[in-house]
N, C-alpha and C positions, 0 to 999 in steps of 0.2 A: 776628276769624274764624280761629276754631283750623286745624291744620293746613296742608296747601300751601299755596301761589297757584298754579294751574294756567296750563300758556297753551299754546296748540294750533293752528295754522297753520289757515286754512280759504282755500277758493279764493271767490275774488270779493272777496274782504277785502282792504285795502293792511294788512297786517303782521298781528302777531299780537294775539287776542283777548284779554283776560284777563276771566276765569269771575268772579264773588262774590258770584251766588245761584243758588239752584235747580240744580243741578246735572244733573239725571235733566229736564228740563222743555227746560232749556237744549238738552241733547241731544238731545232729542225734536224741536227748532223745529229746530234745526239738520240734521237727519237729513231733516225735510220740504222744509227749504228746496233742499237739495241738496245739501250740505257732508259730503261723503262719501270715500272713499279713489275712488272712479272719478273723478272731477275732481278733486281736490286737485292743487298739483302739487309734491310730496313727490316728495325724490328715488327712484329704481325700486327695489322688494328687491335685493337683492345674493342671486347665488342660486349653487349650485356647479356644478362640471361633473356631468352630468348620469350618466355611469357611468366609474365606477374597479371596472374587474373582478380577480375572485380566482380562482384556481383550485377546482374545482367538489369540491376535496379538503376545505373548510373547508366548506361548505355551505350551504344558500342564507341564514343565517340573521341577515341581516339586508339583505335587499333581495329582490326578485323579478326570475328572468331565466329565458328559454328555451331559452339557448344553452348549459347547462349549467354558467353562472360563474357567480359569486358576482359581483354589484352590490350597493355600499354603498350607504346612502343617506348623502349627503353631506350639510354645513352649505349652507345659505341665506348665508350668510353671504363666503363663500371667491372669490367669484367677480362682480364687479362689471359691472351695464348689463346682466346676464342678462334682466333682465323679457323682455326684446324677445322674445328665442326662447325657449318656452318649454321643458322637459325634455319627451320625449315620455314617453307614457303609461308602458310598462316600464319606466321606465327608473330607479325604488329609489328616489326623489326624492319626500322629501313636500313638492309647491308648498306656495311660500306663500298666506295666503290672506287675504279679502278682509276677513276682520275684525282683521286686524294694522292696518286705520285711525288716525288720530291718535286719544285720547282725551281727552276735557275734561270734568273733572270740579270740580265747586262745590261749597262747606262749607256753604253759605245753610241755611235752609227755605223749605221752600216756599211760596210766598202765593196767595193767591188771585189777584192779578193774574197773578202768574206762569202759573199755571192755566188764567187765559183767549185766554194765547196758543200754549195747546196743541190739535191737532182731540181732537173726544171719539176718534174714534176707533183716537188711538193714546196715550191715558190710559194706566197699567197700573198697575194696585194691587198693592200685596206689603204682605201683613198686618202683617208684621215692618217694625220701622222700618230703617229709611237709615241708618247710621252719622254722624254729622259728617264726622267725614274714611275714605268707605269702601276708599281704596287702601288709608290702614293699617288696616282692620281684616278685608279679604280677606287679607292678608301677616300676618298677627297670627301668632303661638304658638297652636295647636291646645289647647282644651284637653282633659283625661281627659272631660267628659262630652262634647263635640261625635266624640272618636274611638270614644266607648261606643254615640253615635247612629251613625255611619257603619256599624263591627260588625254593627248591629241591622236597619239597612239594609239590608245586603249580605243577610245572613239573607232574606229577605224578596223578595230576585229571583228570579227564576225559571230555571233550569240543568239541570231537568232535561230529559233527552235524547230524542224521540217519531219514531217512525216512519221508525225508523233501515233503511237499506235502502247494499248491496253494488249499486252500478251499475256496475262495470266491473272488469278488472284490467290491471295491463301489467308489465314489467318497465323497473327501472333496474340497469342494472352487473348483468345478467341474474339480479338478486332481486327477485322479486313484490311489487307492491304493488295495494292495492285501492282504487277511489273509492268512498266516501259521501259518502252524505246524512241528514240527520235534521232535525226541530223543533227548533232549542231559543227560547223565549222567543216566540215566534207565526210564528219567521221559517226560513223553508226552508235551511240552509246544507250548506254542503262541507266534507268534509275528505278527506284521504288518509292513508293507513296500510301503511306497505311491512312485509313480515312480515320476521322474522330467517332468514337465508340457508337455513340448513340446519332449517326451519321442521317440527313433524310436530304434531299437534291433539293430542296428549297431552302433549306436552313442558310445559316452565314455563319461561316466557324475561321480562327484564324490558323494560320498555317505558321510551323518552326520548320526551317532549313535545320540539317543535323551535319555538320561535312564531321566524316573521320580521321582520324590520326593514323597512323603509318604507312604503309608501301603495299600492303598484300589488300585492297581492293576492302568490300565491308558486304556482311550477312544483313539478311532480314529479319535477324535475330537480335539486329540494332532495333528494333519496334517495341524489345520488352524492358526497356528502361524506361518508356516514355506509355508505358499500361495503366501506372494508376493518379490517383489525386485529375491535378488541372492539367497535365501532360493530354489525357483522355480527349480532353476537349476537341486539341488540335488536330488537321492536316499533319504530320510528321514528312519531311519529304529529307529522302538520303538517296546522293550520287555515287558513283560508280565512279572516279575518274579516268580519263583517258589512258587508256593500255593497261587497265587492273578490271581486274572479273567483281560479278554482284553473283554471292553468293542468292540464288533464288528462297530457298528450301521448298520451292516446289520441285517434286519428280519430273513432272512430262517439261520442265525448262531448264533442271539443273543450273550448272553456273553461268552468265555469260558476260565474257571480259569485249568492253569495250574499243575501238578502235581508234587509234592517235601515237602520237609518239609520248611518253611518258614526260607532262613540263612541272615539276613539283611547285605546287602553291599558285603559278602563273596561267596557265591554262584551263588548272584547275577551277578558276573563277569563272570562264567562260563556260564550263560545263556544267556547274550549280547553277550561275544563271537561264541559260536557255532552258533547265530543266522545269525552273522554279516559273517558266515564262509558258513551260507547257500545264501547267500542275493551273497554274489560275485563266490559263487561256479553254481548259480541259474540263478539271473538274466542278462543278455545278457547286456552291457554296465558298470555294474558297475564295476569302475575301484578300485581295488586293493590299486593304488599307489596316491590315491586320499580320505585319509578317515580320519574324524574329529568326534569328540565326545564335548559332552554337557552334560547339566544337572546341577540341579537345590536341595541343601537340600540331601535329600539322596540320588538321584541322581547327585551328585555332586562328593560323594563320592564314589559309584558305577564308574562311572568317571576317578576317579584319579585309583583307582585301578585297571580299565581298561585297562588304557592307562600304567599303570606300567608292565601289564601281557602278552598286545597284545602288540608288535612292531610296527602291519600295523598301527596303530594311532598313523597320522603325526601330529599334534597340540587337541586343546582343551583349553577351556575358560568355567568357573563354577564360580556357586553362592554358597557363604555360603556353603561348603561344612565343613564336620566334615576332621583332616587331623591327630589326634593323643590323641587316645583312652585311654591311659596309661596321658596323659600331668595333672601337678601338681595340677588342678582344678576341673579336674575329679577326680581323685585321692582325693581331699582334701571334695570333696562332697559327697563321700561313705564311709569315715570317719565319719565325722559329722553322716553319718544315722548309720552306726556302734554304735556310744557314742551318739549319741541322740532320735534316729527315725526317725526323721524328713525325707522328701522325699528329693531324689537326686535328683529332677528339673527337666532339658533340659530334651530334649532327648539322647543327648550327652552322658550325664551321667548313663541315663539310659539302652540305650547301654550296658556303659562298666558296671553298676551293674548287670543285666543280667546274664552274665556272671562267675562274682565273685560267684552271690548267686547261680550260678549254682555249680561253684567250691563247695560250704560252701554245697549246697545238696547231693552230691554226685555223679552226674549226669557228672560232667568232673571232669579227674584228677588234681591238680596242673600244669601238666605238659602243656597240653592243654587248657584249661585256657590260662595259659599265654600266649599261642601263638595265641589264638583267639583273645588276644588285640591285640599284637603286630604286626598278620598279618593283622587287620585291621585298621592301620596305615598307611596311605601313605608317610606320613611326612618320615618313616622309609627307603623310595626304594623309594627318593625324586631324589636320582643321574638319575633315572629311569624313567622318565618324559620325556615327549616329548616336544619338545620345535620349535615351540613356545605352552609355557602352560603359561594362567591365570587366576588368581581367584580373584572373587570382592567378599568386604565383607563388613555390616554395623556396626557398632561403637556400632547401638542398640538393634543390632538382640539376644530375648531371647529363641532361639531355638537353631540355632549354633553360641556359642557365639564369638566373636571378638578373640579371644584366639587362634582360631582353623587355620583361617588365617595367624593368627602373625605367628604360631610357623612355618607354611610353608614358610612362607616369610624366616623368621629368618635360616631355613635349608638351603635355594639358596643361601642367604646371604652367609654362612657358608663354603656352595661349589662350591663360588663365580662365581651363573647363575645371572644374572642380566637381563633389557630390551636388545635389544628385544625379548629374550627367553623365558624370566620367569620374569612377571608381575604381580604385586602383588596391587590392587587398593583398599584404604579402605574410606568409606561413613560417614562420621560425620552423627552420626542419624540416618542413614540407617539399617532398620530392615528387617526382611525376609521376603520380597516383593521386587524386583527389580523396579519398581515401585520408592520405596523412595531412591534407588541408582543413582539418574542422570547419563547417559549418560555410565549407564550399558549395557543397551541392546541393544545401536549404538555399543558399544566398541566388545563387542561379535560378532555382526554377522559381521563387519568389519574382525576381526580372522582367523573366522571361513570361511568365501567367501572370504579368502587369496589362500585359496589351491585349488578356481579354474585352 
């Protein structure tokens, strides 16, 4: 039998079970018999402190808060035994997901005898053959044909903006902002747009797209971090990603939840592209030739793929973003999960694990899971990044490991792109927090304000 022998503990069974036949069939049978994360005896996931707050001068780029303070979506690998006390909904932490359940893979062909064990309702037919070693194939280096297919697929996605409506206006630090709604991909979507401090409709102003981190939406207080210095001259655009809330800070509007199914990074980008289109088309003075983007953590991942897909973005700077969901370290974490049942750890690994688990559960075909993993990895589209593009990362980041930043830096070196077009700055001992990366906030500001 080629590939790996995979083991995984299963509740109700003494000791590990070694699977040698019909991987998908065996998994479906296990699922039907109640072998799932909810009833396993695996040790609990480790989660981080729910709130690590910074002053609002940094902006809400890596998590939401209604307090005017930045919250960092920290790693699920920092505090043991925290599953018993889940983070509150507005804590800015991406919670662990049931899709991180132990994964069991088999390498053999599916036989008629195997099929007889599976209830008819659970049979999932995939026209594309499943490779002998699906984990190896899921994490293989993508081919040029695969990358071209993804680009072609992106071109078919609906990112048009429809039914643009200004719902209300408010102020943050005496600078006005508007709450808007529109439709994208059939979903009602909400966003907020802060006007330049000295806004005049007949003027011309740069636009900064700020992509938030975490998994709890965004609040209008994000604008507080962009109320001083050169940022006062920008339109600031903040999207709530689909299924997440926009905390407007306006009593008459309250919190508004965008429609659609959560699609971390993937369709987040579509939501942001549509909101940007609405701003450029409906906000007099927003200059389409001067658009920049910024984000941290999940927001950095959104920013990287946004600038790959949207040529209107002329420059971007990010903190600690994931760039490669099929990185060898990610693969190793998932293999450990398969073989030992241990948690996959940080949110980057969790994101990939959800895709792998969806394939195993039959919710995604092999081809769909493979494409989803590659499609969320900006490193494979690095030639399409705008220039300049800056990435800042700390060596002690336990939410998004520094290997993710290094992967992008290595790829840009291979492409022959260096300063000033691409700059990667690493901070010894830096964590998932801009304040632990001295000089990074000023460097980002200098980069973004250079578009004025």
